[in-house]
C-alpha positions in Angstrom: 22.2 7.4 4.7 21.1 9.8 7.5 20.4 13.3 6.3 20.2 16.5 8.4 18.3 19.7 7.6 20.2 21.8 5.1 21.9 18.8 3.4 21.3 18.1 -0.2 20.4 15.3 -2.6 20.9 16.7 -6.0 18.9 19.9 -6.2 16.7 19.0 -3.2 17.4 20.6 0.2 16.4 18.5 3.2 14.0 20.1 5.6 13.6 17.3 8.1 12.7 13.6 8.6 9.2 12.3 8.1 9.6 8.7 9.0 11.6 5.5 8.6 10.9 1.8 7.9 12.8 -1.4 7.4 13.9 -0.5 3.8 13.9 3.3 3.7 14.0 6.7 5.4 11.7 9.5 4.2 12.4 13.2 4.4 10.6 16.4 3.7 12.7 18.5 1.2 12.5 21.6 -1.0 13.1 21.3 -4.7 15.4 24.4 -5.2 14.8 24.4 -9.0 11.0 24.5 -9.0 10.6 25.9 -5.5 8.2 23.2 -4.3 8.0 20.8 -1.4 8.7 17.2 -2.1 9.2 13.9 -0.2 12.5 12.1 -0.5 12.6 8.3 0.1 16.1 7.0 0.6 16.4 3.2 0.2 18.6 1.4 2.6 21.9 0.2 1.3 20.9 -3.3 2.4 18.5 -3.4 -0.6 21.4 -2.7 -3.0 22.6 -5.5 -5.3 23.5 -5.6 -9.0 19.9 -5.5 -10.3 18.2 -3.2 -7.8 19.0 0.1 -9.6 17.7 -1.2 -12.8 14.6 -2.7 -11.2 14.0 0.5 -9.2 14.2 2.6 -12.4 11.8 0.3 -14.2 9.3 0.4 -11.3 9.7 4.1 -10.9 9.0 4.6 -14.6 5.9 2.5 -14.4 4.6 4.2 -11.3 5.3 7.7 -12.5 3.1 7.0 -15.5 0.1 6.7 -13.1 -1.5 10.2 -13.2 -4.3 9.9 -10.7 -5.5 12.2 -7.9 -5.4 9.3 -5.4 -1.9 8.1 -6.2 1.2 9.9 -5.0 3.2 11.1 -8.0 6.8 10.1 -8.5 8.9 13.1 -9.7 12.4 11.7 -10.0 14.9 8.9 -9.1 18.5 9.7 -8.1 21.5 7.9 -6.7 23.8 9.4 -4.0 26.5 7.9 -1.8 25.6 4.4 -3.0 21.9 4.8 -2.1 19.0 5.0 -4.4 16.6 7.9 -3.9 13.0 8.4 -5.0 11.7 12.0 -5.2 7.9 12.1 -4.9 4.9 14.3 -4.2 4.8 15.6 -0.7 1.4 14.9 1.0 0.4 17.0 4.0 -1.7 14.7 6.3 -1.6 11.5 8.2 -1.6 7.8 7.4 -4.8 5.8 7.4 -3.2 3.8 10.2 -3.1 6.8 12.4 -6.8 7.6 11.7 -8.3 4.1 12.4 -9.3 4.0 16.0 -10.0 0.9 18.1 -13.6 0.9 17.1 -13.0 1.7 13.4 -13.9 4.7 11.4 -17.3 6.3 11.0 -19.1 4.4 8.3 -19.2 7.5 6.0 -15.5 8.0 6.3 -14.7 4.4 5.7 -16.7 4.3 2.5 -15.3 7.6 1.3 -11.7 6.3 1.8 -12.5 2.9 0.4 -13.9 4.4 -2.8 -10.8 6.5 -3.4 -8.5 3.5 -2.7 -10.5 1.3 -5.1 -10.3 4.0 -7.7 -6.5 4.2 -7.3 -6.2 0.4 -7.5 -8.4 0.4 -10.6 -6.2 2.9 -12.4 -3.0 0.9 -11.5 -4.4 -2.4 -12.5 -5.6 -1.0 -15.8 -2.0 0.1 -16.4 -0.7 -3.4 -15.5 0.7 -2.4 -12.1 0.0 -4.5 -9.0 0.8 -2.7 -5.7 1.6 -5.9 -3.6 1.6 -4.1 -0.3 -1.8 -2.3 0.3 -2.0 -1.5 4.0 -3.0 1.5 6.3 0.6 2.8 6.4 0.7 3.1 2.6 -2.4 5.3 2.5 -2.2 9.0 3.3 -5.3 11.1 4.1 -5.1 14.9 3.7 -7.0 17.4 5.8 -9.6 17.6 3.1 -10.0 13.8 3.4 -8.5 13.1 0.0 -6.7 9.7 -0.1 -3.2 9.3 -1.6 -1.9 5.8 -2.0 1.9 5.4 -1.7 4.5 3.1 -3.2 2.7 1.9 -6.3 5.0 -0.4 -8.2 7.7 -0.2 -5.5 6.5 -2.6 -2.8 8.1 -5.6 -4.4 11.5 -4.1 -3.9 11.4 -4.6 -0.2 14.1 -6.9 1.2 13.1 -10.4 2.4 12.9 -10.4 6.2 12.7 -13.1 8.9 9.5 -14.8 10.0 9.1 -12.6 13.0 9.2 -9.3 11.0 6.1 -7.5 9.9 7.1 -7.2 6.3 8.3 -9.8 3.8 9.0 -9.6 0.1 9.6 -11.5 -3.1 11.7 -11.1 -6.2 10.7 -14.4 -7.7 8.1 -17.1 -7.2 8.6 -19.0 -4.0 9.4 -16.0 -1.7 6.9 -14.1 0.3 6.1 -10.5 -0.5 3.9 -8.0 1.3 2.9 -7.2 4.9 1.8 -10.2 6.9 -1.5 -8.8 8.2 -2.8 -7.8 4.7 -1.2 -10.3 2.3 -3.3 -12.7 0.2 -3.2 -16.5 0.5 -1.2 -16.7 -2.7 1.3 -14.2 -1.4 1.6 -16.2 1.9 2.4 -19.3 -0.2 5.0 -17.4 -2.2 3.0 -17.9 -5.4 2.8 -15.4 -8.3 0.5 -12.5 -7.6 -1.7 -10.3 -9.7 -4.4 -7.7 -9.3 -6.5 -10.2 -7.2 -3.9 -10.1 -4.5 -4.5 -6.3 -4.2 -8.2 -7.0 -4.0 -7.7 -9.3 -1.0 -5.5 -6.7 0.7 -8.2 -4.1 0.0 -10.8 -6.4 1.7 -8.5 -6.7 4.7 -8.0 -2.9 4.8 -11.7 -2.2 4.5 -12.4 -4.8 7.3 -10.0 -2.9 9.6 -11.4 0.5 8.7 -14.9 -0.7 9.7 -13.9 -2.6 12.9 -10.7 -1.2 14.2 -9.1 -4.6 14.1 -7.2 -6.6 11.5 -9.2 -9.2 9.6 -6.6 -11.8 10.5 -4.8 -11.4 13.8 -2.9 -13.7 16.1 0.0 -13.9 18.5 2.6 -14.7 15.9 3.4 -14.0 12.3 3.1 -17.8 11.6 -0.3 -17.9 13.1 -1.4 -14.9 11.0 -0.3 -16.7 7.9 -2.1 -19.8 9.0 -5.3 -17.8 9.5 -5.0 -16.1 6.1 -4.6 -19.5 4.5 -7.3 -21.5 6.4 -9.6 -19.4 8.5 -12.3 -16.8 8.0 -12.4 -13.5 10.0 -15.3 -12.9 12.3 -18.4 -11.7 10.4 -18.4 -7.9 10.1 -21.9 -7.6 11.6 -20.8 -9.6 14.6 -18.2 -6.9 15.4 -20.1 -3.9 14.0 -23.9 -4.4 13.6 -24.5 -1.2 11.6 -22.5 -2.4 8.6 -25.0 -2.8 5.6 -25.4 -6.4 4.2 -24.1 -5.3 0.8 -20.9 -4.0 2.3 -20.4 -7.1 4.3 -20.9 -9.2 1.1 -18.3 -7.0 -0.7 -15.7 -7.6 2.0 -16.4 -11.4 2.0 -15.9 -11.5 -1.7 -12.6 -9.6 -1.5 -11.4 -12.0 1.2 -12.1 -15.2 -0.7 -9.1 -17.5 -0.5 -9.3 -19.3 -3.8 -8.8 -16.9 -6.7 -9.9 -19.5 -9.2 -13.4 -20.6 -10.1 -14.9 -17.1 -9.5 -13.0 -16.4 -6.3 -12.6 -12.7 -5.5 -15.2 -11.8 -8.1 -14.8 -8.0 -7.5 -14.1 -5.5 -10.2 -13.0 -1.9 -9.5 -14.6 -0.1 -12.4 -13.2 3.3 -11.5 -13.8 6.6 -13.2 -10.4 8.1 -12.7 -10.3 11.6 -11.3 -13.8 12.0 -9.8 -13.4 9.8 -6.7 -16.4 7.6 -7.8 -15.2 4.1 -8.4 -18.0 1.7 -9.2 -17.3 -1.5 -7.2 -19.0 -4.4 -8.8 -19.2 -8.1 -7.8 -20.7 -11.3 -8.9 
């Protein structure tokens, strides 16, 4: 479904496009009932099969229950012309991907954003929701440097793609879900995921915020998956010497490959609403 300015989805009048991806198109719109600006995400018809509307509703209900200043709020879910539509909070700003330069973010900014992302993950995990696709493009940053994490509870609805695509997904054990550069080893192997997979992705994201480069990078998607499963990224201090040892230790713990036996022993003990997550590790 391609929408033009002035067209409508329910009570929402389209203002213009914001962006598009493999599974959706996103538009800025005006809620004519409440006179507020919203974002409209239109899922591609390719995602539609008999169970998608029910799963989408369940996931939207779960995600909409997350009332947190660092998580984008879901307002409504609609269906029009055979497409499922999510109505959500509109965030004025840019993605974290657009803010990370080739040398990474200033240390102060990286820590500020990381604390807010950790707080959002903490709130979601406490509610039993695993994001499954934490990455720079799913994090918005406002002009006041407030972080808004997108697509909580919705990432697993992404369609399965080929081995050369950036994103893959899963609807059952044995199929890959997530974005290749940030997925955990258990995701890469198509195993069941839980909150610890988000912790691994958080570690990959923090590594990139600090260095300007992905923790695991290679010439092909298959090589990236191999690196995630069997290799360690270059030490943070070898890329950026001013990173404190404690922060390097935190990233190393997040990126542990084995989730059993104490692997990824990081806990996001967030205090929702005050941007002050207490990140603890053992």
